[in-house]
N, C-alpha and C positions, 0 to 999 in steps of 0.2 A: 504494500500500500504505500509505503513510504518511497519518496525519491531515491535515486541511487546514491550510495554513500560514496565519498571521496576516497580514492585510492591514490596511488603514485602515478598519476597522469602527468602529462607535460604541464609544467608550471603555468598557471594562468595569471597575467599580470593584473593586479588589483588597480582600479582607475582611482582618480583623485577623489577628495571629499566630496564634490558635488555629484559626480557619477555614482560613488559608493552609496551615497544617500538615496539616489534614485533606484538602486537595487533593492532596497527594503520592500517597496510595494510589490515587486515580482517575487520576492521570498515569501511574503505574507499571503499573497494570492495563491502561490503554489501549495502552501499548507492548508488553506482553506479548501482548495480543489481536492487535495488529497484526503481531508476529513470528510468531504462529500462522497468519497468512494464508499466509506463505511456505511453511510446512510442509504445509498443506492443499493448497495449488497444486502443490507438488512431488510429493505422495502421489497426486493425482488426474491427473497430466499424462498417463499413459499411456491414461486412459479418457476424458478431455475435452479438446477443443482449446482454445486460449487465448482466442479472441475469444467463444465461447460462455460460458467462465467469466467473462470480464470482462463481457459483457452482462447475464447473470443476477445476478451480484453486485451491480452498480450498480442494475438494476431493483428487486431485492427489497429491497435497503437503502433505497432512496428511498421504496418503498412503506410500509416499516415506520416511518420518520421521519416521513412526510408527516402523519399525524394529530397527531404530537406538536407540530408548528409551526403548528397550525391558527390561532392568533392572528395569525400573520404572513401568512396566505394573501393578503390584500389588498395588502400591500406586495410580495409576490413576484410577483402578476399584474401589478402596475403596472411593476415592474422588467422583466418579460418583454415588456410592450407597448412599452417604449421602447428596450431594449438586448438584445433576445433574441440577436441574432446575436453580440454580445460574450459573452454567457453560454455560448452553445453552443461557441463558439471556445475559451474558457477551459477549460471542461469536457472538450472533446475533447483538448486538450493534457495536462491535468493528470490526468485519470481514465482516459479511453479509451485513448490512446496509452501513457501511463505504465504503466498496469496491464496492458494487452495485451502491451507489451514484456516485462515481467516474467515473464508467463506464457509467452511464447515462450522466453525465456531459460532458464527452469526446466525446458524440455525436454532441454537440452543441458549444464547445469551444476548444481551442487548448491546447497541452499538457503543453506548458510553462506557461500559466495562470493558469492552474490547479495546477502546482507544486508551484508556487508562494502563491496562497491562502492556500494551505496545510500547508505551513510554519506558518501559523496563529494558527495551532492546539496547539502548547505548551502554547501559551498565553491563549487561551480558556480553557486549563487545569487548569491553575492557577485560573481562575476566578471560574470554577466549583468547584474546590477543596474547594474554599472559602465557597460555599453554601452547598455542599454535605459532606464534612469532617471537616468544620469549621476551615480550616488552614487560618491563618491570610494573608490578601492581602497586606496591607500597601499602603502608598501614591504612592511610586515608581511604584510598581507593577500595581496599579489601573491606574495610568497615562500611563504606558506602554501599558496596555490593551487598553485604549482608543485610543492611537496613532495608534496601529495596527489595531484597528477596523476601523479607518478612511482610513488607506491604503486598507483594504478590500473592503470598501464601494466604494472607488475611482475606483478599478478595476472592480467591479460588474458594476459600472455605466459607464465605458469606459471613464472616465474623464469628463462625461456630467451629472452634478448633476440635471439638469433640467429633463433629461430623467428619473433619479431616481424618482424624485418627481412625474413623470407621471406614474410611474410603467413600463417604457419601459426599462427593463433589460433583459440581457441574461439568459435564464432558465438554460442553462448549467452551468454557474458560480454559480447560486443559489444552484444546485445540489452539487457542490464542497464545498461550504460553509456548506451546511447540513452535508457532509462527515466529514469536520474538526470539526463541533460540535460533532458528534458521536464518533470521535477518542478521543477528549477531555473527553467526558463522559465515554468512555470505560477505559481510563487510570484511571480516578478517581474511578470508580466502581472497578477495578482490585485492586487498592490500599486498598480500604475498604474491599473487600472480604477476603484478606489474605488467599488463598487457601492452602498455606503451602507446596507445591511441587516445585521441581526445575524447571527453567524457561523453558528449551526445552520440557520436558514432558507436561507442561502446555499449551505450544503453540500447541502441537499436539492435545491436548483435545479441545482446542478453534477452531483449524481448523475444527476438525470433527463437533463440535457443529455449527459453521458457515455453513458449507455445509448442514447440515440437515435442517437448517432453510432457506437456499436458494433454496432448492429443489422443494417446491411448487410454487415459483416463476418462476423457470425454466420450470416446467412442464406447467405453464401457457403460457408461451412464445413458447413452442413447438406447441401449437395449435392457437396461435394467432399472432406470429411474423414470417414474411416471411423469416427473416435472420437466422432462426434456423438450417438451413441445414448445415452441416459440409462441409467445403472445404479445399483446400491446406492451404490458408492463416490462417484459423481458427485453423488447426491443429498444424502449426508451432508457432503461437502466444500462444496456449495452452502449448506447449512444453516448451516454455521459461517461462510463467508464473507460471507453476508448479514447473519446474526444477530450472534452475538458478534464476529466479526472485521470487521463492517461497521456496522450501525446503532449497535450498543452502543459500539463503539471510537469512532465519531464523537461521540457523546453524551457519553462520559466525557472526550474531549479538550476539548469545549466547556466542561464544568464544571471541568476543571483550569486552563482559561484564566481561568475567572471567579474562581477562588480564588487561583491563584498568580501570576496575570499572564502576558502573552504571552511575555515573555523567558524566565522560568523554565520554563514549560511547554513551550516549543519546545526548550530545552537538554536535556531529558530525553529526546529523540528518540534520542540515542545509545544509550540502553537497548535499543532494538530491536535493534540489531546483536549485542549480548551475548545477548539472549534468542533470537534466531534460531539462533545457534551451539549454544546449550544444548539447545533443542527438537530441533534437527536431529540432534544426538548421540544424546539419549534416545529419539526417536521414529522417526528414519530411519536410525539407525546411522551417520551421516556423521562423519567425522573432519575435523580442521583440517589443512590442507596447509601445508607450509613456506612456500610462496609467498603464502599467505593471511596468515600471521602476519607476514611481512616487509612486504607490502603494507599490511596493517592498521597496522603500527607507523608507516610512512610516513604514511598517511591521518590518523591521530591526531596525529602531529607537526605536519602541516599544518593541521589543525583548531585546535591549540593556538596556533600562530603567527598564524593569521588571526583568531581570536576572543579569545584570552586576553591576548596581548602587546600592549600599548599603547605607541605611539610616545612617547619622551620630549619633552616641550614644551621648547622652547629657554628658557633662563634669561635673564632681562633683566640685561644688563651694568650694573654699578655704576660711575658716573662717577668 
């Protein structure tokens, strides 16, 4: 659902203060459109199965963006000739599995809860980067990860830890946790891969790879899920997911990275959770549960500990 994380792509020059300021509207609109994906997917869940939604969103978004990156087609083809398996694997984890799990989860939980749980993914990324990339975690990051994890557990248990011990949990929220894990793993693998082409062409390749992997799951649904028939709601939802919530969202994210820089553009990701809650209230009539608020407070505290608090450097002793 989220825009593509920043990896070791060619450095994008950050523009001056005026241009940089102009990048914020693009970033805010990007995360607003991304939040709308949760709403559209929840709205259409009774009519369209998750893998069909995943396949068509990825396929159509890829088709829309492909002509826009026509100048990079040569580099994209060269990358596929040498590293196609890696591209497909990363696209499968970050786009097919991540999105498919969210759509599965939204069958059994509300969009607000899903948005809050997905806010945990950056903390999961930090932990996975420690084991996959060997990046130092540090005391504050580790403590932040534990606090955020406690918040996620509280949400999944609906505030009832006894139910958690008895394994009476909402399967939909477990799907969302799995999606957040896949997103963190995707981010780390993308960093390690260093594919070496610009961000937007890489997005197009990964969208195509994700669609390819989603196709067998969608074909299975066509024969086994009664929701597979297209209706008006499904077509409208797909139009949003592929256009404003897909191709346009990725394009705006790419522009925000160019103007704001990777760090600032990525930190605005947390706006998505706020937008999901607002849109779910306005369009779906969802409320915010007590356990959502408590869990969100823990997750926010964990994020602050992991990303804002810096360890104090030891002061040199004066002889």
